[in-house]
C-alpha positions as CSV (number, residue, x, y, z in Angstrom):
1,M,0.3,0.0,0.1
2,A,1.1,3.6,-1.1
3,D,2.2,6.1,1.3
4,L,-0.6,8.5,1.4
5,R,1.0,11.4,3.9
6,I,2.0,14.7,2.7
7,N,3.9,17.6,3.8
8,L,2.7,20.9,2.6
9,A,4.9,23.7,3.2
10,G,5.2,22.0,6.4
11,I,1.9,21.1,7.3
12,E,1.8,17.2,7.5
13,S,-1.3,15.1,7.0
14,P,-2.2,11.7,7.1
15,N,-3.2,11.6,3.2
16,P,-4.1,14.5,0.8
17,F,-7.6,14.9,1.0
18,W,-8.9,18.0,3.1
19,L,-12.0,19.9,3.3
20,A,-12.2,23.5,1.9
21,S,-13.0,26.3,4.0
22,A,-16.8,25.8,3.7
23,P,-19.8,25.2,5.5
24,P,-18.8,21.4,6.2
25,T,-15.9,22.9,8.0
26,N,-18.3,25.2,10.4
27,S,-18.0,23.9,13.6
28,G,-15.8,21.4,15.6
29,Y,-18.7,18.9,15.5
30,Q,-18.3,18.9,11.2
31,V,-14.6,18.6,11.8
32,Q,-14.0,15.8,14.1
33,R,-17.1,14.0,11.7
34,A,-14.9,14.2,9.2
35,F,-11.8,13.2,10.7
36,E,-13.2,9.9,11.7
37,A,-14.9,9.5,8.3
38,G,-10.6,9.8,7.0
39,W,-10.5,13.5,5.8
40,G,-6.8,14.2,6.2
41,G,-7.1,17.8,7.1
42,A,-9.4,20.6,7.0
43,V,-9.6,24.5,6.5
44,W,-11.6,26.0,9.3
45,K,-14.7,28.2,7.8
46,T,-13.2,31.8,7.4
47,L,-12.4,34.0,10.7
48,G,-13.1,36.9,11.1
49,E,-15.3,39.6,12.6
50,P,-18.6,37.7,12.7
51,I,-21.7,38.7,10.2
52,I,-25.0,38.4,9.7
53,N,-25.7,35.6,6.9
54,T,-29.0,35.6,4.8
55,T,-31.4,32.4,4.5
56,A,-32.0,30.9,0.8
57,R,-28.2,31.6,0.3
58,F,-27.1,28.0,-2.0
59,A,-28.4,27.3,-5.4
60,A,-27.4,24.1,-7.8
61,V,-26.9,23.9,-11.3
62,S,-28.3,20.8,-13.1
63,F,-27.4,19.2,-16.4
64,N,-28.4,16.7,-18.5
65,G,-29.7,15.2,-15.6
66,K,-27.0,15.2,-13.5
67,K,-28.2,17.1,-9.8
68,V,-25.2,19.7,-8.9
69,A,-23.1,19.6,-11.9
70,G,-22.3,23.4,-10.6
71,F,-23.1,24.8,-6.9
72,N,-23.9,28.6,-6.0
73,N,-23.3,30.3,-2.7
74,I,-24.2,34.1,-0.8
75,E,-22.9,32.7,2.4
76,L,-20.3,34.7,3.8
77,I,-17.7,33.7,6.6
78,T,-18.3,32.6,10.2
79,D,-21.5,33.7,12.0
80,R,-20.3,32.4,15.6
81,P,-18.4,34.4,17.8
82,L,-14.3,33.9,17.6
83,E,-14.1,32.7,21.1
84,V,-16.5,29.6,20.3
85,N,-15.0,29.3,17.1
86,L,-11.5,29.6,18.8
87,K,-12.6,27.1,21.7
88,E,-13.2,24.4,19.3
89,I,-10.3,24.5,17.3
90,Y,-8.2,23.9,20.3
91,E,-10.5,20.4,21.3
92,T,-10.4,19.4,17.8
93,K,-6.9,19.1,17.2
94,K,-6.3,17.9,20.8
95,R,-9.1,14.8,20.1
96,F,-7.1,14.9,16.5
97,P,-3.2,15.8,16.8
98,N,-2.5,14.1,13.6
99,H,-4.8,15.9,11.3
100,A,-4.3,18.9,9.5
101,I,-6.4,22.2,11.0
102,I,-5.6,25.1,9.0
103,A,-7.5,28.6,10.1
104,S,-9.0,30.6,7.1
105,L,-8.4,34.2,8.0
106,M,-10.4,37.6,6.4
107,V,-9.9,40.9,8.2
108,E,-10.0,44.6,7.0
109,P,-6.5,45.2,5.0
110,Q,-4.8,47.1,8.1
111,R,-1.5,45.5,10.0
112,E,-2.6,45.7,13.5
113,K,-6.0,44.1,12.5
114,W,-3.5,40.8,10.5
115,H,-1.8,40.8,13.7
116,E,-4.2,40.6,16.6
117,I,-6.1,37.5,14.7
118,V,-3.2,35.6,13.6
119,I,-2.0,35.5,17.2
120,R,-5.2,34.7,18.5
121,V,-5.5,32.0,16.6
122,E,-2.5,30.2,16.8
123,D,-2.5,30.5,20.3
124,V,-4.7,27.1,19.9
125,G,-2.8,25.0,18.1
126,V,-3.5,25.0,14.8
127,D,-1.3,23.7,12.3
128,G,-1.3,26.7,9.3
129,L,-3.1,29.4,8.5
130,E,-5.0,30.1,4.9
131,L,-5.6,33.7,4.2
132,N,-8.5,34.2,2.5
133,F,-8.5,36.8,-0.2
134,G,-10.8,35.0,-2.6
135,C,-14.6,35.4,-1.5
136,P,-16.3,37.2,-4.3
137,H,-19.7,38.1,-2.3
138,G,-20.5,40.3,0.5
139,M,-17.2,40.7,2.4
140,A,-16.0,41.9,-1.1
141,E,-18.0,44.7,-1.0
142,R,-16.3,45.7,2.4
143,G,-12.9,46.1,0.7
144,M,-12.3,42.3,1.8
145,G,-11.6,38.9,0.0
146,A,-11.7,39.0,-3.7
147,A,-12.0,43.3,-3.1
148,S,-8.5,42.9,-1.7
149,G,-7.2,39.8,-3.3
150,Q,-7.5,41.4,-7.0
151,Q,-4.9,43.8,-6.3
152,P,-1.6,42.4,-6.1
153,D,0.0,45.4,-3.9
154,L,-2.4,44.7,-1.2
155,V,-2.2,40.7,-1.7
156,E,1.4,41.3,-1.0
157,A,1.1,44.0,2.1
158,Q,-1.4,41.7,3.8
159,T,0.4,38.5,3.0
160,M,3.6,40.1,5.0
161,W,1.4,41.3,7.7
162,A,0.1,38.2,8.8
163,K,3.8,36.5,7.7
164,E,4.9,39.5,10.3
165,A,3.1,37.4,13.6
166,A,3.1,34.1,12.6
167,R,4.9,30.9,13.7
168,T,2.9,28.5,11.7
169,P,2.7,28.1,7.8
170,V,0.9,30.8,5.4
171,I,-1.0,29.8,2.7
172,V,-2.7,32.8,0.2
173,K,-5.8,31.6,-1.0
174,L,-6.3,33.4,-4.5
175,T,-9.4,34.5,-6.4
176,P,-10.1,33.3,-9.8
177,N,-12.3,36.2,-10.2
178,I,-8.8,38.1,-12.2
179,T,-7.5,38.6,-15.4
180,D,-3.9,36.6,-14.4
181,I,-4.2,34.4,-11.6
182,T,-0.3,34.6,-11.4
183,V,0.2,38.1,-11.0
184,T,-1.4,37.5,-7.6
185,A,0.3,34.6,-7.0
186,R,3.8,36.0,-7.4
187,A,2.5,38.8,-5.1
188,A,1.6,36.3,-2.3
189,V,5.3,34.9,-3.3
190,Q,6.5,38.4,-2.7
191,G,4.7,38.9,0.6
192,G,6.6,35.5,1.9
193,A,3.8,32.9,1.6
194,D,4.5,29.8,2.5
195,A,2.0,28.5,0.2
196,I,-0.9,29.4,-2.5
197,S,-4.2,28.0,-2.6
198,M,-6.6,27.9,-5.7
199,I,-9.2,28.5,-6.7
200,N,-12.1,30.0,-4.3
201,T,-15.4,30.8,-6.3
202,I,-16.2,32.5,-9.2
203,N,-18.6,35.5,-9.5
204,S,-21.9,33.7,-10.8
205,L,-26.0,34.1,-10.6
206,A,-27.3,30.4,-10.4
207,G,-30.1,31.5,-12.8
208,V,-33.7,32.9,-12.9
209,D,-37.1,31.3,-12.3
210,I,-38.8,32.0,-15.5
211,D,-42.0,31.8,-14.0
212,T,-41.7,34.1,-10.9
213,W,-38.3,36.2,-12.6
214,N,-37.1,35.9,-9.3
215,T,-32.8,35.0,-9.4
216,I,-32.2,32.2,-8.2
217,P,-31.3,31.9,-4.9
218,H,-33.5,35.0,-3.7
219,V,-34.1,36.7,-0.7
220,A,-37.6,38.2,-0.5
221,G,-37.5,38.6,-4.5
222,K,-33.7,40.0,-4.8
223,G,-30.9,38.6,-5.4
224,A,-26.7,39.0,-5.8
225,H,-24.1,37.2,-7.3
226,G,-22.4,34.5,-5.4
227,G,-19.6,31.9,-6.0
228,Y,-19.7,29.2,-7.7
229,C,-18.0,25.7,-7.6
230,G,-18.0,22.2,-8.3
231,P,-17.5,19.8,-10.7
232,A,-18.3,23.0,-13.2
233,V,-15.2,24.6,-12.2
234,K,-12.7,22.0,-12.6
235,P,-11.1,22.8,-16.0
236,I,-10.8,26.7,-14.8
237,A,-8.9,25.8,-11.8
238,L,-6.7,23.0,-13.1
239,N,-5.7,25.7,-15.5
240,M,-5.0,28.0,-13.1
241,V,-3.2,25.6,-10.6
242,A,-1.1,24.5,-14.1
243,E,-0.3,28.3,-15.0
244,C,0.8,28.8,-11.5
245,A,3.0,25.3,-11.2
246,R,5.0,26.2,-14.2
247,N,6.1,29.8,-13.8
248,P,9.0,29.9,-11.7
249,L,8.8,32.6,-9.6
250,I,6.0,31.1,-8.2
251,N,8.1,28.4,-6.3
252,V,5.8,27.5,-3.3
253,P,3.6,24.3,-2.4
254,I,0.1,24.5,-3.7
255,S,-3.1,23.4,-2.5
256,G,-5.9,22.7,-5.4
257,I,-9.1,23.7,-4.9
258,G,-12.0,23.4,-7.4
259,G,-14.3,21.0,-8.7
260,I,-12.4,17.7,-7.1
261,S,-15.1,15.0,-6.4
262,T,-13.1,12.1,-7.2
263,W,-9.8,10.2,-6.4
264,K,-9.0,11.0,-10.4
265,D,-9.6,14.5,-9.5
266,A,-7.2,14.9,-6.7
267,V,-4.6,12.7,-9.4
268,E,-4.9,15.0,-11.9
269,F,-4.7,18.2,-9.9
270,M,-1.3,17.0,-8.2
271,L,-0.3,15.5,-12.0
272,M,-0.7,19.5,-12.7
273,G,1.2,21.0,-9.1
274,A,-1.0,20.7,-6.4
275,G,0.8,19.7,-3.1
276,G,-2.6,18.2,-1.8
277,V,-6.2,19.2,-2.6
278,Q,-9.5,20.6,-1.0
279,V,-13.0,19.6,-1.3
280,C,-15.9,21.0,-0.6
281,T,-19.3,20.5,-3.3
282,A,-18.5,16.9,-3.4
283,A,-18.9,16.5,0.4
284,M,-22.2,18.5,0.7
285,H,-23.8,16.7,-1.8
286,H,-22.6,13.4,-0.9
287,G,-21.4,13.5,2.9
288,F,-18.3,13.3,4.4
289,S,-18.0,9.3,3.8
290,I,-16.8,10.0,0.1
291,V,-13.8,10.0,1.5
292,E,-13.6,6.7,1.6
293,D,-14.1,6.1,-2.1
294,M,-11.0,8.9,-2.4
295,I,-8.7,7.0,0.3
296,D,-9.3,3.4,-1.6
297,G,-9.2,4.6,-5.4
298,L,-5.8,6.5,-4.7
299,N,-4.2,3.7,-2.9
300,N,-5.2,1.5,-5.8
301,Y,-4.2,3.8,-8.1
302,L,-1.2,4.5,-7.0
303,D,0.0,0.5,-6.2
304,D,-1.0,-0.4,-9.6
305,K,1.2,2.4,-11.0
306,G,4.3,1.0,-8.7
307,I,4.3,5.0,-7.4
308,A,5.6,4.4,-3.6
309,S,4.4,7.6,-1.9
310,V,1.6,10.2,-3.3
311,Q,4.1,13.1,-3.3
312,D,5.5,11.5,-6.2
313,L,2.4,12.7,-8.3
314,I,3.2,15.8,-7.7
315,G,4.0,18.2,-10.9
316,K,4.7,15.0,-13.3
317,S,2.5,16.8,-16.2
318,V,3.6,19.9,-15.6
319,E,6.4,19.7,-18.1
320,R,3.9,18.7,-20.5
321,Y,2.0,22.2,-20.6
322,S,2.7,25.1,-22.5
323,D,1.7,28.2,-24.7
324,W,-0.5,27.5,-27.8
325,G,2.8,28.7,-29.9
326,N,4.8,25.6,-28.6
327,L,2.9,22.9,-30.0
328,D,3.5,20.8,-33.1
329,L,1.7,22.0,-35.9
330,N,3.1,18.9,-38.2
331,Y,1.1,16.6,-35.7
332,R,-1.7,14.5,-37.1
333,I,-4.4,12.1,-35.8
334,V,-7.7,11.5,-37.4
335,A,-10.5,9.5,-36.6
336,R,-11.5,6.1,-37.7
337,I,-15.1,4.2,-36.5
338,N,-15.1,0.5,-35.6
339,Q,-17.9,-0.6,-37.7
340,D,-18.4,-3.9,-34.9
341,V,-18.7,-0.9,-32.5
342,C,-20.7,1.7,-34.1
343,I,-24.4,1.6,-33.3
344,N,-25.2,4.1,-36.2
345,C,-26.7,6.9,-34.2
346,N,-25.6,9.0,-36.9
347,K,-24.4,11.9,-33.6
348,C,-20.6,11.8,-34.8
349,H,-21.8,12.5,-38.8
350,I,-24.4,15.1,-37.8
351,A,-21.6,17.0,-35.2
352,C,-19.0,16.5,-38.2
353,E,-21.6,17.8,-40.5
354,D,-23.5,20.8,-38.7
355,T,-20.3,21.9,-36.9
356,S,-17.2,20.4,-37.9
357,H,-15.0,20.2,-41.1
358,Q,-17.8,17.7,-42.9
359,C,-15.6,14.6,-43.5
360,I,-17.8,11.8,-42.2
361,D,-19.5,10.2,-45.1
362,M,-22.9,7.8,-44.6
363,L,-22.3,5.1,-47.1
364,T,-24.1,2.1,-48.0
365,D,-22.5,-1.8,-48.2
366,P,-23.7,-3.9,-51.5
367,D,-26.3,-5.6,-48.9
368,G,-28.1,-2.5,-48.1
369,N,-26.7,-1.7,-44.3
370,R,-25.9,1.8,-43.7
371,Y,-22.3,2.7,-42.2
372,L,-20.2,6.0,-41.8
373,Q,-16.7,6.1,-42.6
374,V,-14.1,9.1,-41.9
375,R,-12.4,10.6,-45.0
376,E,-8.9,10.9,-43.5
377,D,-7.0,13.1,-46.0
378,D,-9.9,16.0,-45.0
379,C,-10.2,14.8,-41.2
380,V,-8.2,17.5,-38.7
381,G,-8.8,15.6,-35.8
382,C,-10.6,18.1,-33.5
383,N,-12.0,15.1,-31.4
384,L,-15.7,16.3,-31.8
385,C,-17.0,13.1,-33.2
386,S,-15.7,11.0,-30.1
387,I,-16.5,13.6,-27.7
388,V,-20.4,13.2,-28.6
389,C,-20.4,9.3,-29.8
390,P,-22.2,7.9,-26.9
391,E,-20.6,4.3,-27.4
392,D,-17.2,3.8,-25.5
393,G,-14.8,2.3,-28.6
394,A,-16.7,3.2,-31.4
395,I,-14.4,6.0,-32.1
396,D,-10.8,5.5,-31.7
397,M,-8.6,8.9,-32.5
398,V,-5.6,7.1,-34.1
399,E,-1.7,9.6,-34.7
400,L,-0.3,9.3,-38.0
401,P,3.1,8.7,-38.7
402,H,4.8,12.3,-39.8
403,E,5.2,13.5,-42.7
404,Q,7.4,16.4,-41.8
405,P,9.4,17.3,-39.2
406,P,7.9,18.8,-35.7
407,M,7.2,22.1,-36.1
408,T,6.0,24.9,-34.1
409,W,4.1,28.2,-34.4
410,N,6.9,29.5,-32.5
411,E,9.7,27.8,-34.6
412,R,7.7,28.9,-38.1
413,Q,7.8,32.6,-37.3
414,T,11.4,32.5,-36.3
415,V,12.2,30.7,-39.3
416,L,10.1,33.4,-41.6
417,A,11.8,36.2,-39.6
418,G,14.9,34.9,-40.7
419,F,13.8,34.7,-44.3
420,K,12.7,38.3,-44.5
421,G,15.8,39.4,-42.8
422,N,17.7,37.9,-45.2
């Protein structure tokens, strides 16, 4: 059995699965239940000046019969007194000394306020701190959360202020509601961050009720933008993790967050540079027990691959991720339809004919049976037919031998510039 222990910037936990700062980590009762279920760590729901939450604070986006493909919330940070949270953190850490407890923090961007809360929270024995610079609603309107997380200078300054008082590792949680997350990641590093975590939720409106015309959710007939998370945001989060992992100026560990629901998702994030992962929506949808399948699945995967430690996965795919200009323009794949498997639903033909490159022909054999065939000379290898095909194994994307040497766009432009120079 593989070793699932991780060490993220000096924070140790028995496995890479942490609960993210969110409703599942709102109290000691919940976090202790989570640890009993097998979670390796938890980021306590954000501490700060207690606020007043609304009711009707959650909404979900379902798609094609799948419940909770995306999740929207307008909930703010903890609405419980700081003293109560600190007491429960102390009790939880005492009961589970080998599990990671990280306190999420959010205060106004003032040095003395950061010093005060860091000192108070560390006194109860947390393993680390996570600075919440990502919450996109409510708190942002008060100059905190994403409002300060979108300003690199404030990210750097607040990180530095927290580090001035901190004795434990400081993780900076970044907002995705920004043009380039590597800019704020670099600011966090310059401020002294020991690690970064991403992504926080994305600005969103879950929907509109077309009968009542109210937003979803609504509070007494009025709505507000909220934070979007869940499986739908995974590709966005994975890209942002990868962009930071491949940036040589961001040389700190990454805690991956965003749409992680299974052990496979966790493996993808770790391959793209995350040193561990945080989960929220999947736990809210299915309960804490999902971590059992995550642990078993990850163990089996590592054993099948002959990998001794989960930490050996970290960043193994980063070097394969680059800019478009570095991709080989002479690499070629084409679609091939396996007639023995094809069910003749024609979805591939419709997709190709209507929205792609019109290279799938509908033919008839001598016995009068219809079948589909790809004209490989015209196929651009876009993958669309294999994506829409409902039958596994009916369409293969086949790599063809190189007819020309590899050539990227950047190399092509360099050659052309040389010709012009002559």
